[in-house]
Structures are given as structure tokens and as C-alpha cells.
C-alpha positions in Angstrom: -64.2 -111.4 -67.0 -62.9 -108.0 -66.2 -65.5 -105.2 -65.4 -65.4 -101.9 -67.8 -64.0 -99.7 -65.5 -61.2 -102.5 -65.2 -60.7 -102.9 -68.9 -60.6 -98.7 -69.5 -58.1 -98.0 -66.9 -55.8 -100.9 -68.3 -54.3 -98.5 -70.5 -53.5 -95.5 -68.3 -52.3 -98.5 -65.9 -49.5 -99.4 -68.3 -48.7 -95.6 -69.3 -49.0 -95.2 -65.4 -46.3 -97.7 -64.8 -43.6 -96.3 -66.8 -44.5 -92.3 -66.9 -46.1 -91.3 -63.8 -43.0 -90.0 -62.1 -42.3 -88.2 -65.1 -44.0 -85.1 -64.9 -42.9 -84.9 -61.2 -39.5 -85.1 -62.5 -39.8 -82.6 -64.6 -41.0 -80.0 -62.5 -39.2 -80.2 -59.8 -36.2 -80.0 -62.0 -37.3 -76.6 -63.6 -37.5 -75.3 -60.2 -34.7 -76.5 -59.0 -32.7 -76.0 -61.7 -33.5 -72.5 -62.0 -33.0 -71.3 -58.0 -29.5 -73.1 -59.3 -28.8 -70.7 -61.9 -29.6 -67.5 -60.1 -27.0 -68.4 -57.4 -24.6 -69.6 -60.4 -25.8 -66.1 -62.1 -25.7 -63.8 -59.0 -24.0 -62.6 -55.2 -24.4 -64.5 -52.5 -26.4 -63.5 -49.9 -26.7 -65.8 -47.4 -24.4 -63.6 -45.0 -27.2 -61.2 -44.9 -29.9 -64.7 -43.4 -26.7 -67.8 -42.5 -28.1 -67.1 -38.3 -31.2 -68.6 -39.4 -30.1 -72.1 -41.1 -30.2 -75.0 -39.1 -27.8 -77.0 -38.0 -25.0 -78.1 -38.9 -25.0 -75.9 -41.7 -25.2 -72.5 -39.5 -21.7 -73.6 -38.1 -20.4 -73.6 -41.9 -19.3 -70.3 -43.7 -21.4 -68.5 -45.9 -19.9 -69.1 -48.3 -19.8 -72.5 -48.5 -23.1 -72.8 -47.9 -23.9 -71.0 -51.1 -21.8 -73.1 -52.7 -23.1 -76.7 -51.8 -26.3 -74.8 -52.3 -26.1 -74.4 -56.0 -24.2 -77.3 -56.9 -26.8 -79.2 -55.3 -29.5 -77.1 -57.3 -27.5 -77.7 -60.5 -26.7 -81.5 -60.4 -29.4 -82.6 -58.7 -32.0 -81.4 -61.3 -29.9 -82.6 -63.8 -30.3 -86.0 -61.9 -34.2 -86.0 -61.5 -34.2 -85.7 -65.3 -32.3 -87.9 -66.6 -33.5 -90.3 -63.5 -30.6 -91.1 -62.4 -29.8 -91.4 -58.6 -33.6 -89.9 -58.6 -33.7 -91.5 -54.4 -30.1 -89.6 -53.2 -30.8 -86.9 -55.6 -34.8 -86.5 -53.9 -32.5 -86.8 -50.7 -30.5 -83.7 -51.3 -33.0 -81.6 -52.5 -35.5 -82.4 -49.8 -32.4 -81.5 -47.1 -31.6 -77.7 -49.1 -35.6 -77.2 -49.4 -35.8 -77.7 -45.1 -33.3 -76.1 -44.9 -34.4 -72.8 -47.2 -37.9 -73.2 -45.3 -36.0 -72.5 -42.2 -33.7 -70.2 -43.2 -36.1 -67.8 -45.5 -39.7 -69.4 -45.6 -40.5 -69.5 -42.1 -42.1 -66.8 -40.1 -39.5 -65.4 -37.6 -42.4 -64.7 -35.4 -45.8 -66.7 -34.5 -47.8 -66.8 -32.1 -50.3 -69.6 -32.4 -51.5 -72.0 -35.1 -53.8 -69.3 -37.0 -50.4 -66.6 -37.6 -48.4 -70.0 -38.7 -50.8 -71.1 -40.8 -51.4 -67.5 -41.9 -47.5 -68.2 -43.9 -48.5 -70.9 -46.0 -48.9 -68.3 -48.8 -46.6 -67.6 -51.9 -46.4 -64.5 -50.8 -44.2 -62.8 -47.3 -47.2 -60.5 -45.9 -45.1 -60.8 -42.2 -46.3 -64.6 -42.1 -43.5 -66.4 -43.9 -44.6 -67.9 -47.1 -43.2 -71.4 -46.6 -46.4 -72.6 -49.0 -44.4 -73.4 -52.6 -40.8 -75.0 -51.0 -43.4 -77.2 -49.0 -45.5 -78.2 -52.3 -41.6 -79.4 -53.9 -41.1 -80.9 -50.4 -44.4 -82.8 -51.0 -43.2 -83.7 -54.5 -40.0 -85.1 -53.5 -41.4 -87.7 -51.7 -43.0 -90.0 -54.5 -39.4 -89.5 -56.3 -37.4 -90.5 -52.8 -39.9 -93.6 -51.8 -40.6 -95.1 -55.1 -37.1 -93.6 -57.7 -37.6 -92.7 -60.9 -40.2 -95.3 -62.6 -39.1 -97.5 -66.0 -38.5 -94.8 -67.9 -35.0 -93.9 -66.0 -31.1 -94.8 -65.8 -31.3 -95.8 -62.9 -34.2 -98.9 -64.2 -31.9 -99.2 -67.3 -29.0 -99.9 -64.9 -30.7 -101.9 -62.4 -31.9 -104.0 -65.6 -28.7 -104.0 -67.1 -26.9 -105.3 -64.1 -29.5 -107.0 -61.9 
């Protein structure tokens, strides 16, 4: 005999098996697509910060980095929405986010963990502002590890060709 709690939670378990990843996919797709569209409609400002890019991206021309970043932020979110190549799209966005943290959001100078912790914020008060990209990075981890779930083109293709 099942406990009343298990009986009560059974519908949530079923729903979770089908759609627990969907809020993450929607949230991340929106955030990255918005950034990609800003690049599409904006001017390339990567030349101003290109020295802060980590290897190997600092070795590429700033225009190429801009194009790669823009297209990654336009294509990978579409893949997340569809649940197609979700693990690949998540990995691409994770690399993009690490580069963004290193080049834009990480504090330029810090001498203690206390100062570094002050950069865990949304607005930059001289100590960086890596909170939001770190949230994106953490939100991408389940999609990288588990994939898109049952309600996705990945799952449909897996069922079709398995």
C-alpha cells in the first residue's frame, strides 16, 4: 500500500517526467535569443574587450568572435525551444557564458574572496556582475546532463529511430 503522500505526488511525478525541463528551456531560450537579437541589431563592441577573452577566443579576430557569438545566441535557443540537439546547444551556450563571464562580468581586480563575492550581483559596482550569467550556467547543467526530456524533438527522434 502506498502512502498518502506518494499517492498525492503521483500526478506531479508524471507531469515532471514529461515537462520538468520545459521551464528551463523556455527561460534560457528567451534570455539567449534576446542577447543574440541585440547583437544582430547592434554594433560590434567586442574589439573594446577582446583582450579579456580567454584562450583560444582571444586569438581569433573580434569580428569572428562577434559573429560566432551572435549566431550561437540565435541558433542554440531555437534548438532549446524545439528540444533538438539540446545537449549540444546547452554545451555551446555554456562555453559562450564562460567566455562572457571571463571577458565582461568577472571583476577586473580583486584581492580577497570577500571582494570577489561582491561581484555576485546583477549591477556592476566596481566588483564585476557575474550573478546572472552564473545562473544561466547553472540552469544549463540539467539540460546538458539529462537532455530535453520526453516532450522534445530529441525524444521523438530517439523513439522513432531506436
